[in-house]
TILUM-726700 format. One record per residue: x, y, z of N, C-alpha, C in turn. Coordinates in steps of 0.02 Angstrom, whole numbers, plus 50000, padded with zeros to 5 digits. Layout:
XYZXYZXYZ ...
END
This chain:
509525017048644510155014448647510355010848725 510165014148768510205010948836509735003848850 509095005048824508775000448835509074993748796 509334995448731509524989148708510164985048726 510664991748769511194987248793511024983648869 510524986448893510254983548974510034976448938 509494976548891509264970548877509714965448860 510364967548823510814961548814511094961348862 511334964548925511704963548968511384957849028 510694960649018510214955749060509804950449054 509734949248988509434943348968509734936948989 510464936549006510664931649034510434928549103 510354933549139510054933849199509314931049205 508974931549147508234929549153508334921849142 508724918149140508734910249132508274906949088 508304911449033507594909448984507614903248951 508204900848940508104892448926507904888948983 508174890349049507804886349104507064886849110 506644891949080505984892249086505734884849076 505904882349025505574876449008505804870049038 506294870749053506724865049096506494864849170 506354870049196506174870149272506914871549299 507384871849282508054872249307508074878549349 508524880049409508554885949439508964890749393 509084895349384509514898949367510284897049406 510884898349367511414898149398511864904549423 511484909149415511874916549423511954918949490 511634915449545511494916749618512184912849650 512694915749632513344913449676513404915949741 513684910949800513774914249856514314921249859 514364924949898514834930449920515004930249982 515784929249970516184929350021516654936750049 516614938550093517014943850120516434950050106 516854955150087516334962350080515984963750131 516154964150192515704965150256515064960950264 514894956650227514234954550234513964952750293 514394949050347514314947050397513964952350450 514304959350445513984963650492513334966450475 513354966050405512624966550372511974963250399 512234955750383511694949750410511634950550480 512094951550518512184953650591511634958850612 511624964350581511134970150574510504967550558 510334964950514509844961450485509414957550540 509754953850569509364949750619509244953950689 509684958750689509524963350758508864968050731 508744970750669508224973250650507554968150657 507794962750650507024957150641506954957750731 507304956150755507214955150830506924963450856 507064967450826506764974150847506214974350827 505884972850773505254972850735504764969950778 505014961950810504604959550842504444961750911 504844964650951504814967851015504384973051005 504524977450949504044982950951503264981150903 503254976050895502444973650866502574976050803 502904977150765502874980950696502454976150637 502714969050661502294965550617501574964650619 501204963950562500594963350567500474953850562 500304952950601500154944050605499344941850586 499204940850516498634938550514498894931050477 498654926750503498794921150487498654918350405 497914921250386497864919150326498174923150258 498264929450286498574933450242499334930650228 499764929650284500364927850298500484919950239 499774915250254499854910750219499894911250138 499604916750117499434917250048500194919850017 500434925350053501064928950032501654922250027 501654919150082502234913150093502204909050039 501404906050027501324900249977501504902849911 501414909749886501614912149819502404913049827 502674915649874503364916249887503774908849862 503664904449895503934898249887503964896249820 503514897649788503514895649711504054899949657 504254903949688504674907849652505344910249687 505294909849748506054909849776506664907049755 507154908949718507764906849700508114902249751 508394897049717509014892749752509584897349769 509734898149839510454901549844510994897249885 511504899149865512154895649917512334897849973 512244904249988512234908350053511994904650100 512394902550159512104898650217511654903150247 511764911650243511374916150301510814918150269 510534916850202510164918950166509424914150164 509014915550208508434911450211507624915450207 507254915150149506894919450127506164917750165 505964923250198505304924050229505004929350209 504184929150214503974935850195503504938150281 503514943450275503194947050338502774952350296 502154953450351501814960350346501734965550386 501734971550350501784976650406501064982250390 500624983150441499934985050417500144992550411 500184996350359500225003650323499945003450258 499635008750241499315009250178499695011850102 500235013050134500705016350067500915009450042 501055008949973501165003749927501985002049922 502234998649968502994997749983503114990750014 503644987749976503924981149978504724982850007 504944979850056505574981150054505944973950073 506614972950074507004967050095507594968650143 507824962750186508374963350211508984960050186 509644959250202510074956450182510064948350197 509644946350236509664938550266508994935650225 508674938750189508114936150157507384937750182 507434942450238506794944150271506344949250200 505924946450183505294952250133504784954550180 504774962050171504234964550204503674966950150 503104966650159502604969250118501904973650163 501934978650139501384983350168500764980350139 500134980450189499574978850182499334984650107 499454990250125499334994250071499564991350008 500084988149984500334985749928499674980349902 499864974949957499464969849949498664971249930 498334976249952497774978749917497704979249857 498284984449815498354985949757498324980849706 498704975849718498874971649679498434967149644 498254964749577497674962549551497614954649552 498284950849563498064945049580498844941249596 499004934749595499494932049620500154932549593 499934933649515500594933549482500874940549487 500604946449510500704953249533501354952749587 500784949149639501164947949711501834943649697 501944937749657502524933549642502964939549607 502874944749559503274948249545503614953349581 503254955549622503334958149691503994955549735 503764950049745504254946949788504874943349767 504774941049687505364940449652505904946549633 505574953449634505924958649637506384959049694 506074958249753506344958749805506904953449835 506634946849815507004941449813507804941349765 507784944549720508264945449687508804951649717 508674956149750508954960649774509294956349824 509014950749861509384948549919509964944949890 509734939449841509944933049810510684935349777 510524943049755511084944149697511514949449759 511494950249818511844953849874511874960449857 511324963449828511244970849820511114974449886 511034971649922511124976750010511894975850019 512264970850020512894971850035513304975249979 513144975849927513454979449872513434986549887 512724988849891512384995049909512814998549970 512834993450011513034996450087513754998150062 514204994850038514994994250016515085001249988 514645002549931514605008649900514585014849940 514105012949976513915019150034514445021550073 514655014950096515335016850149515965019450111 516095016750049516615022550020516425029350008 515785030649988515555037349990515675041250041 515625038450107515555041250154516165043050187 516645037250176517325038850182517685044150146 517385045050086517625050850038517365056350064 516715057150107516555062950110516675065050182 517285061650217517545061050274517275057750338 517005051350318516855048650373516245049550399 515685050250361515055052550360514825045350392 514345042750453514045038250477513685034050424 513675029150401513245025050378512525023450402 511965024150369511325023050396511275016750433 511455011850395511275005250403511715002250457 512155004850492512585003950547512345007250597 511805012250605511695014050668511445008650713 511515010050774511275006250845510475007850837 510335003850888509655004650914509485012650923 509875015850964509685022150992509545027250936 509755025450866509725028250810509055027450775 508855023350791508155019950748507535025450770 507105024350741506425028750755505885023750716 505295023450773504635019050734504075023050753 503935029750707503485031850716502885028850696 502325028850742501725025250724501265030850711 501055029750634500395032950613499685032050635 499595027150666499045025250686498945023950764 499355024450797499205022150862499405017050893 499335015150959499425008850978499095002550963 498465004450931498074998950900498354994850835 498835000250810499014996350744499924993450755 500014988950700500614988750702501004990650626 501284996650642501624999050586502255002650599 502645004350556503275008050562503415012650491 504005015450509504425018550457504905014350442 504915010550379505505004550369506075009350345 506085014850324506565018950292507035019650357 506915019950398507335022750462507725016350474 507505010650463507785003750478508235002250422 508155002750357508515001650321508965005950278 509005012550310509565017050290509225023750274 508885026950305508535033150282508075033050226 508415036250188507895037050104507905031950089 507295027750084507165020750036507375022349967 507335027449937507585029249863508215029149845 508615028049909509405028549892509665020449906 509345016549924509525009649965509895006649891 509625007349842509905002549771510085008749724 510475005449674510835010149629510035008649572 510105012149502509665011649464509755005849424 510535002949430510544997949377510364991849421 510424991249483510174985249532509404984549529 509084991049533508334991049505508134988249452 508304990049385508414987349334508404981549324 509054977249359509144970849354508644965349387 508454969649458507924965549498507334965449452 507014970849409506444970349365506434965849319 507144965149291507234958649239507204951549260 507554951649327507574944349349506934942949371 506464947149397505794944849424505464941449360 505624943549302505284941049242505394933549239 505984932449247506314925849245506044920849307 506034923349364505654920949412505024918449424 504634923949394503924920849397503774917949338 504214917149277504044914149230504184906149251 504634904049281504904898449296504244894349338 503974899849369503134896149413502524896649384 502684898949319502184898649269501754903849265 502054908949287501504917249286501804920049215 501424924949186501454928349141502034934149151 502414933949100503004939849141502884946049123 502234947049085501954954949094501634956549167 501614950949214501374952849281501834957549314 502634957749294503084962349328502974969949306 502714970449236502584977249223501914978349261 501334973549257500724975349296500784978149363 501284975049404501444977149471501684984049482 502134986249448502224992249456501694997849445 501404994849370500755000249348500285000449413 500114993049438499564993749498499844999149558 500454999949561500545004049629501025010249619 501145010749560501685015749556501455022949568 500775025649572500585030549581500035031549635 500265038049682499805038649741499135040649704 498595039549716498025041149671497665046849694 498015050549750497535055449758498185061049731 498695060449712498885064949673499015063549595 499265069749574499345068649491499925066249472 500315066149517501155065149502501345058449553 501725053649522501875046949544502065047749620 501965043649657502025045749731502815042949758 503225046949779504005045549791504035038549842 503345036949885503435032849925503255024849891 503005023849818502895019149787503465014149797 503335006849797503605003049792504055001949729 504804999849732505114999849678505405006349654 505235012349690505395019449655506125021749681 506595017049700507215018949720507735021749653 507315020549583507475023249525507045026949510 507195033649499506725039349482506405037249415 506675034449362506325034749308505905029449290 505305028449317504955022949291504765021149236 504825026849198504475027649132504995023149095 505685023249107506155021949083506265013649091 505985011749166506135005149176505575002449148 505015005449134504245000549114504564999349056 504855004649007505005002648955505574998248942 506114996648971506494991448970506094984248985 505664986049033505304977549043505004976548984 504534981348959504154978948902504574977648845 505144979748832505624977048788505914969548800 505944968748865506064961248877505624956948867 504994958648892504334955048887504274952948820 504334958248784504084956548690504634953948664 505164953448693505854949448667505814941448675 505444939248726505284932548757505034928248699 505234921548708504824917348657504104915648669 503834914748601503144914448618502904908748681 503034903748687502794900448743503084902248819 503444905648815503654909448884503204916548894 502974920348837502634924748845501934923548870 501854917248849501004915148850500934910748909 501514908348950501274905849001500784907849046 500484905149070499944907549131499814902249191 499434904349239499184898849287498544902949293 498014898849345497614901749372497514904349441 497584909849445497674913949520496974914149563 497104915149625496534914849676496854919949733 496794926049749497074929249805496724927849861 496244923149876495834920749918495424927749917 494854928349894494414934649871494404936549937 493904933249993493704936650058494114938050093 494804935950104495324937850138495564943550097 495704943550043495894949750016495534956450016 494944954950008494504960050026494584963050081 494584959150139494654961250196495384967050202 495854965750166496474970350169496224977650133 495834976050081495684981650030495264986050084 494824983550119494314986850163494754990850221 495364987750239495784989050292496074995750274 496294996050206496824999250179496535006750179 495785004550146495465010450124495165015250205 495185010550248494995014550313495585016950356 496165013950331496875017350356496925023550318 496695023850259496905031150237496455036850259 495745033850285495385037950305495395040350372 495835035350412496055038250479496695041250467 497065041850417497675045550408497475052350380 496715053950368496535059650350496875059650253 496665055250246496825053750162496005052750138 495675055250148495015051850126495035053350039 495495058450008495415059049935495725051549918 496285049149943496645043049911496365037749916 495835037849973495445031349985495005032849916 494585038149900494155038549857494425036249788 494955037449757495265036149711495505029549690 495755027549762496045021149764495225015649742 494895017849774494025013949781493905014649705 493845019449667493595020449607494215015649557 494675017549577495305011549523495065003449533 494805002449593494644994949616494004993349583 493514998749590492904996749570492964995949471 493414999849464493624999549369493864993749354 494314993249390494924986849364494804980949390 494584979349433494504971949481494114966549445 494144962349431493744957049388493134958149414 492534957249386491914956049431491874951149461 492074944549437491954940549495492244939249560 492994943849558493244945849625492864950949664 492514954449653492204959849685491584958949704 491174954249686490404952749693490274950549761 489904953149803489634960149788490014966049811 490034971549770490394977649781490314982149846 489654980049859489494985549909489834987449962 490354982850001490844987050050491344991849999 491414992549961491774997849922491495004249915 490655004049898490375009449888490295011149959 490225008250006489995010950076490605014350116 491075011250095491845015250115491985021550068 491735020550005491835027349968491455031550002 490745030450020490325036050063490765038750106 490845033550157491285036150221491925040050186 492135040950128492795043850116492665051550103 492135050650057491675057350027491595061550101 491295056850135490895061850219491445064750256 492295059750248492705062550291493055069950249 493035068650188493245074650145492925080750157 492325081550178492015087050197492175093550163 492335098750178492455105350137493265106350129 493735099750148494455101350130494585101150062 495095104350021495225102049970495615095149961 495675093449907496085086549896496785088349910 497365084549901497975086049914498305090349841 498105087049791498255091849726498045099549737 497485100049753497155107149771497645110149812 497815107349883498295111949928498895113249900 499205108249863499905108949829499805114749789 499345114849747499385121449693499145127149719 498785126849768498335133849780498615136349851 498905132049890499035136549976499775137349961 499905143949998500735145950003500935144550069 501495144550084501795143450143501385145850201 501065151850197500705153350268500155150450270 499765148050227498955144750247499455137750270 499935134650244500175128050268500255128550347 500675134750370500805135850432500085136350474 499555139950443498945138950496498695133850497 498755130050447498135124550450498725117450493 499215117850499499615115050540499585114050607 499365118850624499125120550711498395120150716 497975118250671497285116650694497065109450688 496445108750739496255103450734495795100450677 495455095550658495015094250611494435098250599 494145098150652493535103450666493665110150656 494205113050664494535120050657494715121050592 494935114850566495145116550484494575116550443 494095111550468493445111350424493085117550432 493145121550485492625127550501493115132950455 493725133050454494135138850413494005137650343 493885131150321493735130250235492975133350235 492405132050278491975133450275491775142250265 492325146250300492115150750295492325155750223 492505149250153492445150750127492005147350059 491825151849995491285149549954491545142049916 492175141849907492505135249884492475129749936 492405129849998492355125550033491645122750047 491315127850038490555125950058490265122249999 490605123649939490375120049875490665115249880 491325113149902491455106149894491255102149959 490895105250010490425100550065489885098350036 489455101849986488975100849966489175095449915 489655096249873489735091749830489885084649865 490325085149920490495078849952490045075749981 489555077150012488915075650048488475072249983 488375076849929487965073249875488345065249867 488915065049860489155060749831489155055649878 489385057549938489265051749989488465049249985 487955051949981487325047549970487285045449919 487605046949855487595043049820487915034349813 488505035649843488825029549861488505024349910 488265028649962487955024050022487305020649982 487005024249941486385022349914486505016449851 487215016649834487395012449795487435005949819 487845005049885487964999449928487344997649943 486695000249970486244997649980485854994149932 485784995949883485544993449808485944987849806 486604987049812486844980349801486844977049857 486704977649929486594973549971486294977950025 485704974450028485104979150071485334976950141 485754973250170486044972350243486574975950259 486864978050203487514982150226487644987950271 487574985850341487774990050394488144995950389 488704996950370489195002050357488835007550324 488465006850258488075010650220487525013650271 487095010850301486585012850367486945018650400 487415016350430487905020750483488125026350440 488225026250395488675032950350487875035750333 487465033750314486795039050304486605041350362 486665037450405486465042250491486935046350487 487635047150487488135052350505487965058450454 487685056750383487645060850330487115064950351 486575061650362485905065150399486085069950464 486345067350498486525070050564486895076750562 487515075650503487755081950489487335086150464 486935085750424486405090550390485695092650431 485785089150506485215090550541484535089550517 484585083450486483895078550454483935073450513 483535076550564483695069250622483185064250613 482645065150593482145058950570482535054550529 482725055850472483155051850423483675047950443 483985052550495484635050950537484655045350585 483945046250618483745041150680483585035250629 483185035250581483015029750543483535024250537 484155028650495484685024550479485055022650545 485195025650588485495023050652485065018150676 484555016850684484205012250708484125004350670 484205006650608484335000450561485144997150575 485595002150570486195000150566486194995550641 486054998150689486074994650756485794986850764 485244988350719484884979550708485344974850662 485694977350606486084974350561486744972550619 486894977850655487574976050679487504977150761 487174973750798486954974450875487634974150916 488044971150891488714971450939489264977550893 489264981750874489634986550845490094988950888 490614989550898491084993450926490935001150953 490555004750897490375011150901489725012650927 489335004950944488655006350971488565011951044 488985012951076488705017751123488765025751093 489325026951039489275032651013488475033050971 488325028350938487815028250899487075029350940 487005026051015486645026951052486555035151088 487055035851097487125043851119486995048951055 487095046850994486745051550935485915050150952 485765044950954485105043550948484695048350999 485085049251065484735051351132484715059551103 485185062251070485235068151041484645070850994 484595066050959484085064850893483385065950925 483225060750973482595060651022482345067251044 483105071351070483005076551112482705083651067 483075081050986483055088850956482205085550923 482035080850912481405079450881480735081950939 480995081851005480465083551053480425089851051 480905094851029480905101651029480535102750966 480645100950910480195103550853479465101250872 479285094850897478625093750905478245098850968 478805101751011478515107051049478275114851009 478845114350966478885118950926478195121950869 478045116150844477575113850801476835116150835 476825113050909476185116350946476105122250931 
END
């Protein structure tokens, strides 16, 4: 019943008659009053703060792609303060968000998960509708009313700079932030469920006018809604301020099914600049590994190998090499799902105070930990060899095999792979580390030779 009601209410927002004529929808009227000046002022201050603290990830090629796609779907608005522009944040989490003055931010982790330009257009259209329909202002007004009723509780969006926090998970070499602290605390509470459903529905109309298939809005949610390492949908996935993603997808499906045939079959030829996007995917996988989320990296790689078009990922060697690194990094540790289901608070407390090496030693004291290590080493070897089979000059795979054999104290095999790696990548940043390991291997082989005598 709710689905039918929402479809009836939201159908005019899709501007379906305008799909054929190319006219802009007429429902984005300007908003006067309602405190928008203060919120827009805050958005500009936040933009300045992002710039000062190096939050943005400035990659000209990627920015060109996202802004080019955005220009095809951004609606015409009459509010003078709205100026649509897209920025990137280096963070592997699948998140997009917008600010009241038209700033739209895309995490690189979300970009890595999207299958084509149509899905990127759907994400941008969703966020653009939030801006054009003044959802930030309306949501802020609603929060103010609730705060006043509760006794004048400070609204998160009106905090000054001293109330902001920019925790960097990657260290100074990366540009990243926790955007939730900038747009009002919990990102899942920014917009109401009705506003999220409305933005979902409006995205279909916006991308349809640009020639994208309406189903791309559904596909975008499906691509990013779940943390691949967990069996349940991630609370950080983009668009998840409304808890019931299943219901939202159901509503969208009914809307898509109800479109005229010519609109439902609309299509264009997409190209997400394969080489550029491949770099984003590899970067996202590496970020998960560095954040000690190798299980997420493995699951993401497997999904990409399975679902990506062959023409896009040929050759796939870099994915298999990264998969090998992920398995190697997993070592004896359980996956997140295993930790959540098997560990009590006492174990969590113990592990929280251990270094990675100490945690691995802790796991290796158990039969399960030793079995996991053996399995992950085997999986890493399979992945590295698959990468080399696809590309005999894949330096990363040889580096990984060197590390794998080094860990198993198989020094002769390790040395051969390290030497091959340095020949293929003579200017590698980790060259000093590899040379140091080669010195260690040389010493160990000399000891073995002396023992054999």
